[in-house]
The first five atom37 places (N, CA, C, CB, O) and aatype in JSON, in Angstrom:
{
  "aatype": [20, 20, 20, 20, 20, 20, 20, 20, 20, 20, 20, 20, 20, 20, 20, 20, 20, 20, 20, 20, 20, 20, 20, 20, 20, 20, 20, 20, 20, 20, 20, 20, 20, 20, 20, 20, 20, 20, 20, 20, 20, 20, 20, 20, 20, 20, 20, 20, 20, 20, 20, 20, 20, 20, 20, 20, 20, 20, 20, 20, 20, 20, 20, 20, 20, 20, 20, 20, 20, 20, 20, 20, 20],
  "atom_mask": [
    [1, 1, 1, 1, 1],
    [1, 1, 1, 1, 1],
    [1, 1, 1, 1, 1],
    [1, 1, 1, 1, 1],
    [1, 1, 1, 1, 1],
    [1, 1, 1, 1, 1],
    [1, 1, 1, 1, 1],
    [1, 1, 1, 1, 1],
    [1, 1, 1, 1, 1],
    [1, 1, 1, 1, 1],
    [1, 1, 1, 1, 1],
    [1, 1, 1, 1, 1],
    [1, 1, 1, 1, 1],
    [1, 1, 1, 1, 1],
    [1, 1, 1, 1, 1],
    [1, 1, 1, 1, 1],
    [1, 1, 1, 1, 1],
    [1, 1, 1, 1, 1],
    [1, 1, 1, 1, 1],
    [1, 1, 1, 1, 1],
    [1, 1, 1, 1, 1],
    [1, 1, 1, 1, 1],
    [1, 1, 1, 1, 1],
    [1, 1, 1, 1, 1],
    [1, 1, 1, 1, 1],
    [1, 1, 1, 1, 1],
    [1, 1, 1, 1, 1],
    [1, 1, 1, 1, 1],
    [1, 1, 1, 1, 1],
    [1, 1, 1, 1, 1],
    [1, 1, 1, 1, 1],
    [1, 1, 1, 1, 1],
    [1, 1, 1, 1, 1],
    [1, 1, 1, 1, 1],
    [1, 1, 1, 1, 1],
    [1, 1, 1, 1, 1],
    [1, 1, 1, 1, 1],
    [1, 1, 1, 1, 1],
    [1, 1, 1, 1, 1],
    [1, 1, 1, 1, 1],
    [1, 1, 1, 1, 1],
    [1, 1, 1, 1, 1],
    [1, 1, 1, 1, 1],
    [1, 1, 1, 1, 1],
    [1, 1, 1, 1, 1],
    [1, 1, 1, 1, 1],
    [1, 1, 1, 1, 1],
    [1, 1, 1, 1, 1],
    [1, 1, 1, 1, 1],
    [1, 1, 1, 1, 1],
    [1, 1, 1, 1, 1],
    [1, 1, 1, 1, 1],
    [1, 1, 1, 1, 1],
    [1, 1, 1, 1, 1],
    [1, 1, 1, 1, 1],
    [1, 1, 1, 1, 1],
    [1, 1, 1, 1, 1],
    [1, 1, 1, 1, 1],
    [1, 1, 1, 1, 1],
    [1, 1, 1, 1, 1],
    [1, 1, 1, 1, 1],
    [1, 1, 1, 1, 1],
    [1, 1, 1, 1, 1],
    [1, 1, 1, 1, 1],
    [1, 1, 1, 1, 1],
    [1, 1, 1, 1, 1],
    [1, 1, 1, 1, 1],
    [1, 1, 1, 1, 1],
    [1, 1, 1, 1, 1],
    [1, 1, 1, 1, 1],
    [1, 1, 1, 1, 1],
    [1, 1, 1, 1, 1],
    [1, 1, 1, 1, 1]
  ],
  "atom_positions": [
    [[187.17, 286.62, 100.63], [187.82, 287.19, 101.81], [187.89, 286.12, 102.89], [187.08, 288.46, 102.32], [186.89, 285.44, 103.13]],
    [[189.01, 285.95, 103.54], [189.14, 284.91, 104.57], [188.18, 285.12, 105.73], [190.56, 284.88, 105.09], [187.79, 286.24, 106.05]],
    [[187.81, 284.02, 106.34], [186.86, 284.04, 107.45], [187.26, 285.02, 108.54], [186.71, 282.66, 108.04], [186.43, 285.79, 109.01]],
    [[188.52, 285.01, 108.95], [188.94, 285.86, 110.07], [188.69, 287.34, 109.78], [190.41, 285.64, 110.38], [188.31, 288.08, 110.68]],
    [[188.9, 287.76, 108.55], [188.62, 289.15, 108.21], [187.12, 289.41, 108.23], [189.19, 289.49, 106.84], [186.68, 290.46, 108.7]],
    [[186.35, 288.47, 107.72], [184.9, 288.65, 107.7], [184.33, 288.73, 109.11], [184.24, 287.52, 106.93], [183.4, 289.5, 109.37]],
    [[184.88, 287.95, 110.01], [184.35, 287.89, 111.37], [184.79, 289.09, 112.21], [184.79, 286.61, 112.04], [184.17, 289.36, 113.24]],
    [[185.81, 289.79, 111.82], [186.3, 290.92, 112.61], [185.56, 292.18, 112.15], [187.84, 291.08, 112.45], [186.05, 292.93, 111.31]],
    [[184.39, 292.39, 112.74], [183.51, 293.44, 112.24], [184.05, 294.85, 112.44], [182.19, 293.32, 112.89], [183.78, 295.73, 111.62]],
    [[184.78, 295.09, 113.49], [185.31, 296.44, 113.71], [186.21, 296.85, 112.54], [186.08, 296.53, 115.05], [186.14, 297.98, 112.06]],
    [[187.04, 295.95, 112.09], [187.9, 296.24, 110.94], [187.07, 296.4, 109.67], [188.94, 295.11, 110.74], [187.36, 297.27, 108.85]],
    [[186.05, 295.59, 109.53], [185.19, 295.69, 108.36], [184.45, 297.02, 108.34], [184.18, 294.52, 108.34], [184.3, 297.64, 107.28]],
    [[183.98, 297.46, 109.51], [183.32, 298.78, 109.58], [184.29, 299.89, 109.21], [182.75, 299.02, 111.0], [183.91, 300.84, 108.52]],
    [[185.52, 299.78, 109.66], [186.53, 300.78, 109.3], [186.72, 300.87, 107.8], [187.86, 300.46, 109.97], [186.82, 301.96, 107.24]],
    [[186.76, 299.73, 107.14], [186.9, 299.72, 105.69], [185.66, 300.31, 105.02], [187.15, 298.29, 105.2], [185.78, 301.05, 104.05]],
    [[184.49, 299.98, 105.54], [183.26, 300.55, 104.99], [183.27, 302.08, 105.13], [182.02, 299.97, 105.71], [182.9, 302.79, 104.19]],
    [[183.7, 302.58, 106.29], [183.77, 304.03, 106.49], [184.75, 304.67, 105.52], [184.19, 304.35, 107.94], [184.46, 305.71, 104.94]],
    [[185.89, 304.03, 105.35], [186.9, 304.55, 104.43], [186.33, 304.65, 103.01], [188.15, 303.66, 104.44], [186.47, 305.68, 102.35]],
    [[185.69, 303.59, 102.56], [185.08, 303.63, 101.23], [184.06, 304.77, 101.15], [184.4, 302.29, 100.91], [184.08, 305.55, 100.19]],
    [[183.19, 304.88, 102.14], [182.14, 305.91, 102.1], [182.73, 307.31, 102.13], [181.17, 305.73, 103.29], [182.27, 308.2, 101.41]],
    [[183.74, 307.52, 102.94], [184.34, 308.85, 103.08], [185.15, 309.25, 101.86], [185.21, 308.89, 104.3], [185.45, 310.43, 101.68]],
    [[185.51, 308.3, 101.04], [186.28, 308.62, 99.84], [185.41, 308.56, 98.59], [187.46, 307.66, 99.71], [185.92, 308.42, 97.47]],
    [[184.11, 308.67, 98.79], [183.19, 308.74, 97.66], [182.88, 307.41, 97.0], [183.73, 309.64, 96.66], [182.38, 307.38, 95.88]],
    [[183.17, 306.33, 97.68], [182.93, 305.0, 97.1], [181.85, 304.26, 97.9], [184.24, 304.17, 97.07], [182.04, 303.12, 98.33]],
    [[180.72, 304.95, 98.09], [179.64, 304.33, 98.87], [179.15, 303.04, 98.24], [178.48, 305.31, 99.03], [178.73, 302.13, 98.94]],
    [[179.2, 302.97, 96.91], [178.81, 301.72, 96.26], [179.69, 300.56, 96.71], [178.89, 301.87, 94.74], [179.21, 299.45, 96.93]],
    [[180.98, 300.82, 96.86], [181.91, 299.79, 97.33], [181.66, 299.46, 98.8], [183.38, 300.24, 97.12], [181.76, 298.31, 99.21]],
    [[181.34, 300.48, 99.6], [181.03, 300.26, 101.02], [179.81, 299.37, 101.17], [180.8, 301.6, 101.75], [179.78, 298.47, 102.01]],
    [[178.8, 299.62, 100.35], [177.57, 298.82, 100.42], [177.81, 297.39, 99.92], [176.46, 299.48, 99.6], [177.25, 296.44, 100.46]],
    [[178.64, 297.25, 98.91], [178.98, 295.9, 98.43], [179.77, 295.15, 99.5], [179.81, 295.98, 97.12], [179.58, 293.95, 99.69]],
    [[180.64, 295.85, 100.19], [181.43, 295.23, 101.25], [180.51, 294.75, 102.38], [182.48, 296.23, 101.8], [180.7, 293.66, 102.92]],
    [[179.53, 295.56, 102.72], [178.56, 295.17, 103.75], [177.81, 293.9, 103.31], [177.56, 296.32, 104.03], [177.64, 292.97, 104.1]],
    [[177.38, 293.87, 102.07], [176.65, 292.7, 101.57], [177.53, 291.44, 101.66], [176.19, 292.92, 100.11], [177.05, 290.37, 102.03]],
    [[178.8, 291.59, 101.33], [179.73, 290.46, 101.42], [179.89, 290.01, 102.88], [181.11, 290.84, 100.82], [179.87, 288.81, 103.18]],
    [[180.06, 290.96, 103.77], [180.21, 290.65, 105.2], [178.96, 289.95, 105.73], [180.48, 291.94, 106.0], [179.06, 288.94, 106.42]],
    [[177.79, 290.5, 105.4], [176.53, 289.91, 105.86], [176.4, 288.47, 105.38], [175.34, 290.74, 105.36], [176.02, 287.59, 106.15]],
    [[176.72, 288.23, 104.12], [176.62, 286.87, 103.56], [177.61, 285.93, 104.24], [176.87, 286.9, 102.06], [177.27, 284.78, 104.54]],
    [[178.83, 286.4, 104.48], [179.84, 285.55, 105.13], [179.44, 285.21, 106.55], [181.22, 286.24, 105.13], [179.59, 284.06, 106.98]],
    [[178.93, 286.18, 107.29], [178.49, 285.91, 108.66], [177.34, 284.91, 108.68], [178.07, 287.21, 109.36], [177.3, 284.01, 109.53]],
    [[176.42, 285.07, 107.75], [175.29, 284.15, 107.68], [175.76, 282.74, 107.32], [174.26, 284.65, 106.65], [175.36, 281.76, 107.94]],
    [[176.61, 282.67, 106.32], [177.08, 281.37, 105.84], [177.95, 280.65, 106.87], [177.86, 281.54, 104.55], [177.78, 279.46, 107.11]],
    [[178.87, 281.39, 107.47], [179.87, 280.74, 108.31], [179.51, 280.68, 109.79], [181.16, 281.46, 108.17], [179.98, 279.79, 110.5]],
    [[178.68, 281.61, 110.26], [178.35, 281.65, 111.68], [176.85, 281.59, 111.95], [178.91, 282.89, 112.3], [176.42, 281.55, 113.11]],
    [[176.06, 281.59, 110.88], [174.6, 281.68, 111.02], [174.24, 282.87, 111.9], [174.02, 280.35, 111.61], [173.42, 282.75, 112.82]],
    [[174.86, 284.02, 111.61], [174.68, 285.22, 112.42], [174.48, 286.43, 111.51], [175.88, 285.44, 113.36], [174.86, 286.42, 110.34]],
    [[173.89, 287.45, 112.07], [173.71, 288.73, 111.38], [174.82, 289.68, 111.81], [172.3, 289.35, 111.67], [175.45, 289.46, 112.85]],
    [[175.07, 290.73, 111.04], [176.04, 291.73, 111.47], [175.62, 292.36, 112.8], [176.21, 292.82, 110.4], [174.44, 292.4, 113.14]],
    [[176.62, 292.85, 113.53], [176.34, 293.55, 114.78], [175.47, 294.77, 114.5], [177.65, 293.96, 115.5], [175.47, 295.31, 113.4]],
    [[174.73, 295.2, 115.52], [173.86, 296.37, 115.38], [174.66, 297.58, 114.92], [173.16, 296.67, 116.71], [174.18, 298.36, 114.09]],
    [[175.86, 297.75, 115.44], [176.71, 298.87, 115.04], [177.01, 298.83, 113.54], [178.02, 298.86, 115.84], [177.02, 299.86, 112.87]],
    [[177.25, 297.65, 113.02], [177.53, 297.49, 111.59], [176.28, 297.76, 110.77], [178.07, 296.06, 111.3], [176.35, 298.38, 109.71]],
    [[175.14, 297.3, 111.25], [173.88, 297.56, 110.56], [173.57, 299.05, 110.53], [172.73, 296.79, 111.23], [173.09, 299.57, 109.52]],
    [[173.84, 299.74, 111.62], [173.61, 301.19, 111.66], [174.51, 301.92, 110.68], [173.83, 301.72, 113.08], [174.07, 302.84, 110.0]],
    [[175.76, 301.51, 110.62], [176.68, 302.13, 109.67], [176.16, 301.93, 108.25], [178.11, 301.55, 109.81], [176.17, 302.86, 107.44]],
    [[175.71, 300.74, 107.95], [175.12, 300.46, 106.63], [173.96, 301.41, 106.36], [174.65, 298.99, 106.54], [173.88, 301.99, 105.27]],
    [[173.07, 301.58, 107.31], [171.93, 302.47, 107.15], [172.37, 303.91, 106.94], [171.0, 302.37, 108.36], [171.79, 304.64, 106.13]],
    [[173.41, 304.33, 107.66], [173.93, 305.69, 107.5], [174.49, 305.9, 106.1], [175.01, 305.98, 108.55], [174.28, 306.96, 105.5]],
    [[175.19, 304.92, 105.59], [175.76, 305.03, 104.25], [174.65, 305.09, 103.21], [176.71, 303.84, 103.96], [174.71, 305.89, 102.27]],
    [[173.63, 304.26, 103.37], [172.49, 304.28, 102.44], [171.81, 305.64, 102.48], [171.48, 303.15, 102.8], [171.5, 306.21, 101.43]],
    [[171.59, 306.18, 103.67], [170.92, 307.47, 103.81], [171.77, 308.59, 103.21], [170.62, 307.77, 105.28], [171.25, 309.47, 102.53]],
    [[173.06, 308.56, 103.46], [173.96, 309.58, 102.93], [173.98, 309.54, 101.41], [175.37, 309.39, 103.48], [173.98, 310.58, 100.75]],
    [[173.99, 308.35, 100.87], [173.98, 308.2, 99.41], [172.69, 308.74, 98.82], [174.18, 306.72, 99.02], [172.7, 309.4, 97.78]],
    [[171.57, 308.46, 99.47], [170.28, 308.97, 99.0], [170.24, 310.5, 99.07], [169.13, 308.36, 99.83], [169.74, 311.15, 98.15]],
    [[170.77, 311.06, 100.14], [170.82, 312.52, 100.27], [171.69, 313.13, 99.18], [171.34, 312.92, 101.66], [171.31, 314.13, 98.58]],
    [[172.84, 312.53, 98.93], [173.73, 313.04, 97.87], [173.02, 313.03, 96.52], [175.01, 312.2, 97.79], [173.13, 313.99, 95.75]],
    [[172.31, 311.98, 96.24], [171.59, 311.89, 94.95], [170.48, 312.92, 94.89], [171.0, 310.48, 94.75], [170.27, 313.54, 93.85]],
    [[169.76, 313.11, 95.98], [168.7, 314.11, 96.05], [169.26, 315.5, 95.77], [168.01, 314.08, 97.41], [168.7, 316.27, 94.99]],
    [[170.38, 315.81, 96.43], [170.99, 317.13, 96.25], [171.5, 317.35, 94.84], [172.13, 317.32, 97.24], [171.43, 318.46, 94.32]],
    [[172.0, 316.31, 94.21], [172.44, 316.41, 92.83], [171.29, 316.76, 91.9], [173.1, 315.11, 92.38], [171.42, 317.6, 91.02]],
    [[170.16, 316.11, 92.12], [168.98, 316.32, 91.27], [168.42, 317.71, 91.48], [167.91, 315.27, 91.56], [167.94, 318.34, 90.53]],
    [[168.46, 318.21, 92.71], [167.82, 319.48, 93.04], [168.79, 320.67, 93.11], [167.12, 319.36, 94.35], [168.44, 321.74, 93.58]],
    [[169.99, 320.45, 92.63], [170.96, 321.52, 92.57], [170.57, 322.49, 91.47], [172.39, 320.98, 92.35], [170.09, 322.06, 90.42]],
    [[170.76, 323.73, 91.67], [170.51, 324.81, 90.72], [169.53, 325.77, 91.23], [170.03, 324.28, 89.42], [169.21, 326.74, 90.55]]
  ]
}
């Protein structure tokens, strides 16, 4: 992914949300990992706090979904 896209975190968060909302949380988490690596490599920076929080929300939502699947019935 080109640097400009990686550095534009608001757009990246939007894509992560889209993936998560369409049942592709695995893709959202992979996208976050790619963004984090690009920011580290190219800017020696971490994702913004807002982006980190979104990542945590997706992880928590995914864990809840798995819990509910196991305990359904």
